[in-house]
N, C-alpha and C positions, 0 to 999 in steps of 0.2 A: 752176412758172410755165407757164402754158398756151402752146400753140403760137402763137396769135395775138399774144401779148405779145412772144415772141421775134422773130417776123417783123417786128413794128412797130418794135422796138428796132434791128433790123438795118437797116431803111429809114432810121431816124434816123442811125445811124452812117454809112451809105453817102452819105446826104445831106450830111453834113459834109465828106466826102472830095471832093466836087465843088463845094464852096462857093467855093473860091478862083477856078478858072477861070470859074465862073458869074458871080461878082461882077464879074469884069473885063469882062463883057458887060452889066453893069447889072441882073443878076438875083441876088438873094440867096437861098440856100438854107440851112436849118438844121433840125436834129432836136432833139427835146425829150423829157424824161421829166417826168411829173406825178404828184403825190399831193395828196389833199384830202379834203374831206367833202361828202356829198350829203344835203340835206334834201328828202326825197320829199314831193310835193304830197299824196299819198294818205296823209296822216299818221296817221289813225286806223287804217287797214288795217295799215300797217307796225307801229304801236305794239302793236296787238292780237296780231300773229303773232310779232314780234321783240322787243318791249319797248322799241323805239325807232324813230323815223322818220328817224334820222340814221345814216349809215354811212360807213366808209372807202372811198375809191376810189383807184385807181392806174392809170396808163396812159402813153401817149406818142404821138408822131406827128411830122409834118414840115410845114414851112411854106415857102412860096416868096414872096419879095417881088419884085414886078415893077418895071420902071424908069419908072413913071408915078406920081410922088408917092409916096404911102405905101400904094398898093394892094397887098394880099397875099391869097394863098389858102392854105388849110391842110386837112389831113386828119388825124384822130386817133381814138383809141379808148381806152376805159377799162373797168374792171370793178368791179362791186360783187357781193359774195357774202356770204350770211349764213344762219345755221341758227336755226330757231324751232320752232314746233309749230302744228298745226292747231287752230283754235278754232271755237266755235259762238257766234253772236251772237244775242241775244234782247233787242230793244229797246236799252237802253243797257248791258245786262250782257253781258259776255264770259266765256265758259266754256272754259278750256283742255281739249283732248281727250287730251293726252299722246302725240300722234302726231307724231314728228319731221318736220320740213319744211325743205327746202333751197331757196334761191333764188339764181340767178346772173343778173345783168343786165349785158349787154355792148353798150354803144352805140358806133356809129360816127358821127363828126360830120364833115361837110364844111362849111368856113367860108370866107366871104369878108369882107374887112374893110379898115380903113384904119388906118395908123400915122401918128401926129402927130410925124414926125421933126424937124420944124423948131423944135419947142419946146425941146428940149435934146439934145445929142449923146449923153448917157449915160442920161437918164431919159425913156423913150418911152411915152407912153399910147397906147392902141389901143382900137378897137371893132370889133365883127364880128357876123356872124349867118349862119344857113344851115340846112341840112337835117340831121336826125337819124334814125338807124335803130337802134332798140332791140331787141336779142335778149333774150327773156325765157324763162327756163327754171325750172320749178318741179317738184321731185320730193319724194316722201314714202314712208315705209315703209307697207306694207299698202295701197298704191294700187290702186284698181281702174280698169278701162278709162275713160278720160276724166278722171281725177283729175290726172295729170301734164300739164304744159303745156310746149310747146316751140314758141314762135311769135316773129315779128318784127313790129314796129309802127313806123310812120313819124311824125315830128313835126318840130319846128323848135327852134332855140335862138338866143339873143342873148347877147352877152357884152361886158364891158368890163374892162380891165386896164391894168397899167403894167409895163414891163420896165426893169431897171436893167442897164446894160452894165458888169459887173464887170471885164471885159477885152475886148479886140477880138473874140474868138471865144467869149465866155462870157457868158450872160445869165441873170439871176435875176428872176423876175417873179411877180406875183400877179394873179389874175383872178377875177371872179364871173360865173357862167353861169346864165342862166334858160332852162329847156327846158320845152316842152309837148309831151306825146305823148298825144293824146286817144284815147278808145275802145279803150284797151289793157286797162283793168280794168273792173270794174263789172258783168260779165255774170253772174257767179255768186259764191257764197261770201261772204267777209268784205267785199270791196270792194263787192259789190252791197248788202250790209246797210247799209254806210256811204255808199252813193251816191257812190263815188269811181271815176273812170275815167281820171285823168291819171297816167301813169307817170313823167312828168318831175318837175321840182322846181327847187331852187336849189342850186348847188354852189360851193365856195370852193376854189380850186386854187393850189398852189405849183408853178411850172414852172422847170426848169433846162434851158437851151437851149445848144447848141454849133453854131456856124456864124455867118454874117453876117446 
């Protein structure tokens, strides 16, 4: 488990520890863990390199509910990692080169949204949106100068979901997140051949939260 994941989970745990006094002042704080799947918008590029444009993601974060209706703010991060191989694209033909390639994508998401708490005390729909910052790392064997990539790209996301309060301090929810990170791909290589520049996509997430 990477350092950033450990730190994020620590924030989530610490957040639940202050949930009680914070809630007494009208502010709700909770931490959450998340697992899900990401369907990348650059589907042809990911299919060519990894054999699939869908991958497992996991992460966590924290959310703060403010004492003004259902307004909330959140910050979270997740990780996608996969191994494939470099390919050469000629027209519609893809030729594997047999050179191993590893990609790690770690987005940070800052979200503001609204929880519709008046609908039901135990089943709470919500919506949100905000800023995304994607760390993209690409490494391969036999790489020459300029082949490996370690960059960060900015974009945005919007989301919708619903949370079921299984207990006073335990929530189980599902959400759909659409993200767009333009001009992150498409400069060279496979993504240029397929004219794909968006590193975002659509993800489906299961969240377990602890706190108010």
